[in-house]
C-alpha positions in Angstrom: 93.9 -31.6 -26.7 93.5 -29.0 -24.0 89.9 -28.9 -22.6 90.0 -25.1 -22.3 90.9 -24.7 -26.0 88.1 -27.1 -27.1 85.5 -25.0 -25.2 86.7 -21.9 -27.0 86.7 -23.4 -30.5 82.9 -23.4 -31.0 81.5 -19.9 -30.6 77.8 -20.5 -31.3 75.5 -22.5 -33.6 74.6 -20.6 -36.7 70.8 -20.7 -36.9 69.2 -19.7 -40.1 66.6 -21.0 -42.5 69.2 -22.6 -44.7 71.1 -24.2 -41.8 67.9 -25.6 -40.4 66.9 -27.2 -43.7 70.4 -28.7 -44.1 70.2 -30.2 -40.6 66.8 -31.8 -41.3 67.7 -33.2 -44.8 71.4 -34.0 -44.7 72.4 -34.1 -41.0 74.7 -31.1 -41.4 75.0 -28.6 -38.6 76.6 -25.1 -39.0 78.7 -23.5 -36.3 80.5 -20.2 -35.9 84.0 -21.1 -34.8 87.2 -19.4 -33.7 89.0 -17.9 -36.7 92.2 -19.9 -35.9 90.4 -23.2 -35.3 91.4 -26.3 -37.4 89.2 -29.0 -38.7 90.6 -31.5 -36.2 89.9 -29.2 -33.3 86.3 -28.5 -34.5 85.7 -32.3 -34.9 86.9 -33.2 -31.4 85.1 -30.2 -29.8 81.7 -31.2 -31.4 82.2 -34.8 -30.5 83.0 -34.0 -26.8 80.4 -31.2 -26.3 77.4 -32.9 -28.0 78.5 -36.6 -27.7 78.0 -37.5 -31.3 80.2 -39.0 -34.1 81.4 -36.6 -36.8 81.9 -37.8 -40.3 83.2 -34.7 -42.0 84.0 -31.0 -41.3 84.1 -28.3 -43.9 85.3 -24.8 -43.1 85.1 -21.4 -44.7 86.0 -17.9 -43.8 83.1 -15.4 -44.2 84.3 -11.9 -45.2 82.9 -9.1 -43.1 80.6 -6.6 -44.8 81.4 -3.0 -45.5 79.0 -0.7 -43.6 78.7 3.0 -44.2 77.4 5.5 -41.7 79.3 8.8 -41.5 82.5 7.1 -42.1 83.0 3.7 -43.8 83.6 0.7 -41.5 83.9 -3.0 -41.8 82.5 -5.8 -39.8 85.1 -8.5 -38.7 85.7 -11.7 -40.7 84.4 -14.9 -39.1 84.8 -18.6 -39.7 82.0 -21.0 -40.4 82.2 -24.8 -40.0 79.7 -27.2 -41.6 79.8 -30.4 -39.5 78.4 -33.6 -41.2 77.3 -36.3 -38.7 77.3 -40.0 -39.2 73.9 -41.6 -40.0 71.7 -42.0 -36.9 73.4 -39.1 -35.0 71.6 -35.9 -34.2 72.3 -32.7 -32.1 69.5 -31.3 -30.0 70.4 -27.7 -29.2 67.5 -27.3 -26.7 68.7 -30.0 -24.3 72.4 -29.2 -24.8 
């Protein structure tokens, strides 16, 4: 795969209370990814960027919320990936 594309696949880690608990208990890490990214691209991008072994990738598209000010507007849709690592693997966001 193209190195440029792999760097654009993962947008940012999704840090929340729920994602932190799933990382501690089940070894699952949640990332915001490009809307057109595939599971294979996400898997290879995580393996190359963080030097870990990925067991499974689950994806979902999160619908943007409707917001009302003077005129109604909508936030954009975004894609979320839940990456399950093999036992013994861990991602440290501070050093990465």
